[in-house]
N, C-alpha and C positions, 0 to 999 in steps of 0.2 A: 567878314566886311563887305566882300564883293557882293555877296547875296543881298546883304542889307540895303546897300546902295542900289542894287537892282530893283529891289521891291519899292523903295521910295520913288525911283524914276518912273517905274510902271504905273504906280498909283497916281502920280502927278499927270502922266500921259492920258490915263483914262478920265480923270476928272476935268482935264482941259479941253478935250474933244471927243465926241461920240465916234469919231473915226477910229480911235484907239481902243474900243471896246474889247478886241481880241486879246488885249494885254491881260485881261482878267484870267485868261486860261494860264498864261506864263505865271501869274501869282498863285494860282491854284496849285501848280506844280510844286512851287516852292513851300506852299502850306502844307502840301502832302510829303515833304521831304524828310531826311533823317535828322537834319540839324534842328534840334528843338527849339532854340532860342530865335532863330530866323523863321521857323515855321510858325511860331506864335506871333510874330512881327507880321507876317503875311496874312494870318488870320484876322489881326486887328485892322490891317490894311483893307481887306476885303470888306469888313464891317462898315468901315468909312465910306467905301465905294458904293455899297448897296444902299446906305442910308441916303446918300446923294441921289442915286438912281430912283429910289422911292419918292424923294422930295420932287423930282422932275417928272414924276408920273410915268416913267419908262418901264417899271415893272408891272403897271396894271395891264390887264389883258386888253388889247386893242380892239376897238369896235369897227375898225375897218375890215375889208375883205381879208379872208385868211391867207390869201395868195400874195397879198401886198407886201411890200418890203417892210413897213412898219410893224405889220403883224408878226412877220417872221423873226424880226429883231426882238420883239416883245416876248415871242415865245422861247426864243434862245436864251435870253436874260433870265426869264423865269425858271427855265430848265437849270441853269447855273446857280440861280439864287437857291433853289431847292437843294442842289448838291451842297451849297454852302452850309445851309441850316442843318442838313444831315451830318455834316462834318461837325458842327458845333455840338449836336445831340451825341455824337460819339465822344466828344471831349467831356460830355457830362459824366462819363464813366472813367475819366482819367483817375489813376491812382493818387494824384496829388490834390487835395482839397481847393488850393487857390486856382488850379486850371478848371476845375469844375465850376467854381463861383464866377470866373472870368467869362466861360462859356455861356452860362445863364444870364449874365449881365448883358452880353452881347445880343442874345436872343430877345431879351426884353426891349433892348434899344431898337432893334429892327421891328419889333412888334408895335412899338409906338410909331415909327415911321409909316408902318403899313397902315396903321388905324388913321393916321393923318392923310393918307393918300385915298384911303376909301371915303372918308368925309368929304374930301374935295371933289371926289367923283360923284358921290351920292347927293350932294347937296344938302345933306342932313346928318344926324348922328348914325355912325356905323362902327362896329366893334369887330376886330379880325378874330372871331371866335374860333374858327378852324385852326389857325396858326397857334393861338393860346392854349387850345386843348392839346395840340400835339406837344407843346412844350411841357405841360403838366403831366401828360401821360409818360413822356420820356423820363421825366424827374422821377416820377413814382415807381417806374420799372427798373430802376437802376440798382443792381445788387451791391454795388460799391459806392452808393450815395453816402457822402460824409455827413456828420452831424452839422458841420458848417454850412453845407449846401441846402440842407433842409431847413435850418434855422435862418439862413438868408433868405430863403424863398417866402418864409412867413414875415420875418421882421422888416425886410426891405421893400416888399410888395404887397402881400395879402393883408397885413394888419395895417398898412398905411393907405391904400388905394381902394376906394369902395367899388369901383367899377372891376377891378381885378377880382376882389373878393366874391362879388356875386357871380361872376362868371366861372370862378374856381368852383364854387359850390355847385352850380349847374352841371358843370363838365364833369366834377366828381360822381354826381349822381348818376350820370349816364354811363361812366366808366365802371362804376360799381355794380351795375344792373347785370343780372347773369345772362341776358340775351344782347349784350353789347357787341356791336360789329363795328371795328375800327375803320372798315372799308366802305361802309354805307354812305357816309356823308363826305368822303375823301375826294376832293376835285383835283388833286395833284396827280400828275403822271409820274409814275415810277413807283418803287416798293416804299412800304411804310411799315414801321415797326408794329407788328399785330399784337394785340393783348392775347395772352394764352387763353384757352377754352375755359379753363378753371382759374379763379383768380389766385395768383401765387401768395405764399406767406410774406414774401419780400414786398409785394405790392401793399398787403395789409399793413405790414410794419412802417414802411414808408409814409402810407396814408395816415396813419395814426400819429406819427411823429409831426406831421404838418396840420392835420385839422384839429388835434388836441391842443396846439399851441396858439391857434387863432384866438386872440383876446378881444378883438374888436366885435361888438354885438351888433346885431341888424338894427339899423336906424328906424326911429319910429316917426320922425318928422322929415319932411322933405328939405328943411332948412339945414339938416345936419349932414345931408349927403352933399358934399362939397369937395372931396379929394378924388382926383381922376388921373389915371395914367395916360389914357386917350383923351385929350382935351376936348371939352364940349364945344361945339361950334356955336356961333352966335344965333344962326338960324337952325333951329332944332327940327324944322319940318312940321308937317301936319300932326303926326303921332308922337306923344311923349315918350321918350326913351325909357326902357325898362330899368336903367340904372337910377332914374329919379323917382321910382315907386318903392315906398317903404314896404308895401305889402309883398312885392316881388322879392325884395331882399330877405324878408322873413320866411316866405315860401322856400326860397333857394337854401336857406339855412336848415330848414325842417327836412327837406328832401335829401340833403347831403348827409345829415346825421342819421336818418332813418336807413339810407342806403349803407352807411358804415356799420350800423348795428346788425344789419343782415349778413354781414361778412362773417368768416370763421376767425373769431378773436381768440388770442391767448388768454390765459388766466390773468395775466398782469393788465393786459388792455381792458379786459372786462372790469376788473377792479377799479382802474383809473376813470373809466367812463362812468361807473356807478358812484364814485367819489364825488364827481362834480356834476352829477345829473341834476340835482335839485337847485343849484345856484346858476349853472352856466347854460344849460340845455332846455329844461322845462319852461323857464320863463319866456323863452324867445321862440318856442314852437307856434306854428299857426294853429294846431290843434294837439294839445298835449296828450290827448287820448290815444293818439297813434303810438305813444309808447307803452301802452298797457300790456301788450304782448311780451315785449322786451323784459319789463320790470317784474311781470307775473312769472315768466319763466326763470328769472334770475332769483326770484323769492323762493321758487320751488326747488332751486339746485341745491340748496343745503349749504352748510359751512358758511365760510367767510363771504361768500358770494351773497348768501341770503341777508346776512347783516347789513352789507352795503346797499342792498336793494331796498331796505326799509324806508330810507329817507325819501327816495323818489316816490315809492309807492304810497307812503303816507301823504305826500304832497298831492298826489293825484286823488287820493280818497278825500281829503278834506277841502281841497280847492277845485277839483274838477268833477266831483260826484261819481268817482269811480266805485262801482259795487263790487266788494271783495268779501263774501260772506264768511269765508274761513280765515279771516286775517288773524284773529287772536289764537285760533287753533295752531296755526303755522308759527306764530310768535312764540307760543309756548313750546313748540317742539325745537325751537332754536336754543332753548335754554338747555344745553347739555354740558358735559363734563369738559370740553374744550373750550366753552365760552370764556371762562374766567382766565384763560391762558393766552388767548390771542390778542394781537396788538390793536384790533379794533373794539375792544372791550369798553373803553370810555364812551366811544361814539354810540355804541349800542345801548348803554344805560342812560345816556342823554335821551334818547329816543323813547326807550321803555318808560322813563319817568312821564313823558308826555302821552304815550299811549294808555298808561293806566291812570292818568290824572283825572279821567271823567268820573264824576260822582254817580253817573247812570249805569256803570258797569255792576253786574251782579256780584254778590259777596262771595259765591263759590269760586268765580274766575279769579278775583284779588286773592282769595286764600290759596288758590292752586300756584299762582305765581309766587306768593311769599314763601309757601312751603317748599317749592322747587328751588328757589334761590337759596334758601337756608340750608337745603340738603347739599347743594353744590359747594356752599362755602366751607363745607367741613374738609373737602379735599382740595381746595383752592389755595394758591400762593397768597401770601399776606396782602398784596395789592389787591387781589379779587375779594377776599373776605372783607376787607376794610370798606369796599364799595357796597357790599349786600347790607351790612348792619344798618347804615343811615337809610338805605333805600327802603328796607323793611320797616323801619320805624316810620317814616314817612307815610308809607302805605297804611299802616295801622291808624295813624293819626287821622288820614283821610277817610278811612272806612272802619268806623268804630265796630260795626257788626263782625268784624274779624278779630276783635279782641279776645273773643273765647279761645283763640289758639294759644294765648299766653296764660289765661286763667284756668284752663281745664286741669283738674286735679287727677292724679293717678288712681287706679282701682286699689282697693284694700281687701286683704283677707280677713273676713268677719271674725273667724276663730282666733287668729293670731295678732290681727291689727297691724299687720306689716304691708307695706306697699307691694302690689302685684306687678312685677316687671317680667314679661315673657317676651319671647322673640316676635310674636305676632301682635304685640299689644298696639303697634302704630298702624291705623288701618289705611294710611296714605300709600297708595300704589304709585311708586316712582317710575314704573315701566309704562304706565297708561299714557298714551299720547293725547287724549281727550280731556281737557281740564274738568269738564262737567262729570266725569266718571272716576277722577282719581281720589275721591273721598278726603279731600284736603280739609274740609270744614269739620270732619269728625275727628281730626288728628290734633296735635299740639306741636309747638315750637321747641321740642327738647334740643334741636340742634343749636339754637340760640344759647341755651344754657352750657351746651358743651364748648361753645365758642368763649365762653367765660373763663375757661381753662386753657386758652390757646397759649402755645409756647412763646408767642411774642406779645409781651406785656401790654403793648398799646391796643392791640385788638382785644385782649381779655378785659381790659378796663372800658374800651368802648362798649363792648357787648354787656356790660352790667348796667347799661342804661334801661334795659328792660326789666330790671328789678325794682325801678323807681316809678312813682306815679308819672302818668304822661302829661305833665304840665309844661315840659319844656317846648320851645318853638321848633318847628321842623328844620332839619338839617339842610344846609346849603350843599346839594349833592356835588357840586362842582369843585368844592374843597377836598373831595375824597377820590376823584376819578382819575387823576394822573399820577398816582403813587406808583413807585416801582421799588425793587430792592436798593436801587441806588439812592432814591430819596429818603427811604427809611433810614439808611446807613448814614446819610449825610445829616439827617436831623438828631440821630442819636449820638453821633460823634461831636456834634456841635453843643449839645446839652452839657452844662457844668454840672458835675456830681455834687450832691449836697453834703456827702460825707467822704 
């Protein structure tokens, strides 16, 4: 109680008269003390004091001679203010999330006061970019950053205020650059937290948690840019501030995402970026072709990474004229025995239906995909096989030249009249990676007839559609994509038996 009363009295003394500025040192001692509750009270008290000092212009560097009394007071106050912000940055690493959030809130409040002071001094718009960059750098470099802290940064600031968002993107692009030097533009005296030479996994993890959650998209019209943490002055000066330029917002967004994609991402981050690429990233890039290398490398990676890269890559091919001559060969290679077991199976078949929908594709290519899918269906789970059957049916409807795969008759022994069935009777080469050389057009779809004897009656019944004339309309593939063992069990147990 005695300490708390002392903090209140000292704060009142400082705010009432500039002659009591030395009392700031006494409050600092309490803020660094062992009693957590009183220390937190002292930290808040210092925040109010420094907000008032910024408003009065006492923390701005004095333009008078260095040896003057005003200049010395200004330098002393700034040195103490830097100590205070360092204390707040230390609090960002506190083990308790509420303390982290409180420290961040105070840092942003001081940033607002600093911005107002800079605008008053400059006579036009000014943003305290250096201080803001240090806050972002401190948050992203915290090994104990809580989910609440990172989400609070996004939801309370970056998603709300246009100026904070554009300067975040610009700052992050600098920090993620391999040659970033945190001391290069640092005008503060004293130590500053230096970024490691190699960007740490912790920095990448925190950066992903922030940048992937920013839902606000770059504005395309100056009228939409109207939310500012640092209030715009009435007199903007001769040059228009960059925060009012939609083109600069878009450029900052693009540079930040490109910088992030150059970092060493984990497999989960890679997948999350690829999942949202075509909806949340590509449409807002200044030049989407800058993503060509990232998407091409992802497509070449194989496995689920390649499946997820398909959407973005196809968007670049169809909308941005990306030339990718081996697209269908790589797509054919993705059809392996694992495909029908992965959770992204439905996503892949939605895209595959689009990719193979063109009537200009050669018959041998369509036949290769039909044959490959049919072969994979033999060892697929029921949910995979039930997707392949309508897919193959639709492709045969769209490409009648491939109907020979169904109507081709087996060979016969002329002497006995029996069917000739030997181990090498199917010319299709399932190991061949080039669809032009796999001999699919010379084969037949005996796999589909095999599926007519599937252990799951619904699949066996569905596969018998190939025994009937092709007069039925095309299947709605969407009706078959999201089946699992659970949905099959649910539908079978809900059905009332006839007998």
